C-alpha positions in Angstrom: 10.6 166.9 44.7 8.3 165.8 42.6 5.3 163.3 43.8 4.5 160.5 41.4 0.7 161.8 41.3 -1.1 162.8 38.1 -3.1 165.9 38.1 -5.3 167.0 35.0 -6.1 170.4 35.4 -8.7 172.1 32.8 -9.5 175.7 32.2 -10.5 177.9 28.7 -8.4 180.3 30.0 -5.0 179.8 28.7 -3.3 182.0 31.4 -5.0 180.3 34.2 -4.5 176.9 32.8 -0.4 177.4 32.1 -0.1 179.0 35.9 -1.9 176.2 37.3 0.1 173.7 35.3 3.3 175.4 36.5 2.5 175.8 40.1 1.3 172.2 40.3 3.9 170.8 38.2 6.7 171.6 40.7 5.0 168.9 42.8 3.1 166.4 40.8 3.1 165.1 37.3 1.0 167.5 35.5 -1.2 167.8 32.2 -3.3 170.6 31.1 -6.3 170.6 28.6 -7.9 173.9 27.3 -10.9 172.6 25.8 -13.5 170.1 26.9 -13.0 167.5 24.0 -9.3 167.3 24.9 -10.0 166.9 28.2 -12.6 164.2 27.7 -10.4 162.3 25.5 -7.2 162.4 28.1 -9.9 161.2 30.7 -11.0 158.4 28.6 -7.3 157.5 27.7 -5.1 158.4 30.7 -5.4 157.6 34.6 -5.1 160.5 36.8 -5.1 160.8 40.9 -6.7 164.3 40.6 -8.6 166.6 37.9 -8.9 170.3 38.8 -11.7 171.7 37.2 -11.5 175.5 36.3 -14.5 177.9 37.0 -14.0 178.9 33.1 -16.0 176.1 32.1 -19.5 175.6 32.2 -21.7 173.7 34.8 -22.6 170.9 32.3 -18.9 170.4 31.0 -17.6 170.0 34.6 -20.2 167.4 35.4 -19.8 165.4 32.1 -16.0 165.3 32.8 -16.8 164.2 36.3 -19.0 161.5 35.1 -16.3 160.5 32.6 -14.0 160.2 35.7 -16.4 157.9 37.3 -16.3 155.3 34.4 -12.5 154.7 35.3 -11.5 152.1 37.6 -9.1 154.2 39.2 -11.5 156.8 39.5 -9.8 160.1 40.3 -10.8 162.8 42.6 -12.3 166.0 41.4 -11.5 169.6 42.6 -14.0 172.0 41.2 -12.5 175.7 41.2 -15.3 178.4 41.8 -15.1 182.1 41.2 -15.1 182.5 45.0 -15.0 180.5 48.2 -18.8 181.0 48.4 -19.4 179.4 45.0 -22.4 177.3 45.0 -22.3 173.3 46.2 -21.0 171.1 43.2 -22.4 167.7 44.1 -20.3 166.0 41.6 -17.0 167.2 43.3 -14.8 165.6 45.9 -13.7 169.2 47.1 -14.4 172.6 45.9 -11.9 175.7 46.4 -12.4 179.2 44.9 -10.1 181.2 43.2 -9.7 183.8 45.9 -7.4 181.1 47.8 -4.7 181.9 45.4 -2.1 179.8 43.8 -0.7 178.8 47.1 -4.0 177.5 48.4 -4.6 175.6 45.1 -1.2 174.0 45.6 -2.3 173.2 49.2 -5.9 171.8 48.8 -4.3 169.1 46.0 -1.4 168.1 48.3 -4.1 167.4 50.9 -6.5 165.8 48.7 -3.6 163.7 47.2 -2.3 162.8 50.6 0.9 165.0 50.6 1.9 167.2 53.3 4.0 170.5 52.0 7.0 171.1 54.0 8.1 174.2 55.2 10.9 174.5 52.3 7.9 173.7 49.7 8.9 170.4 49.3 5.9 167.7 48.8 6.1 165.0 51.7 4.1 161.4 51.1 2.0 161.0 54.3 
């Protein structure tokens, strides 16, 4: 069961990007962007409920994308992915998650941020 929540996943790492699109795409409407310019254009033209920023982006790129999202009337939540759960605090992010949480950890965090509970049979239910 796919929710109506729209998620933008941004990563320079093609394999991470495609994997995250597939995992999150089973539950949400997911768009992927592999370049900063592409992500910027998507944030300016489309509305998202959540933006997932990969650790493969520079700190400056993440901050700039987060600032762009603040200009939207329907401001999306920002999830910053770090190289580990001990990664430094990112004031521009609503939540942070280390890649060591794994794919299921990412799915759980996104569902939590979007107000969904993952049911035991791997289906999302709106809270």
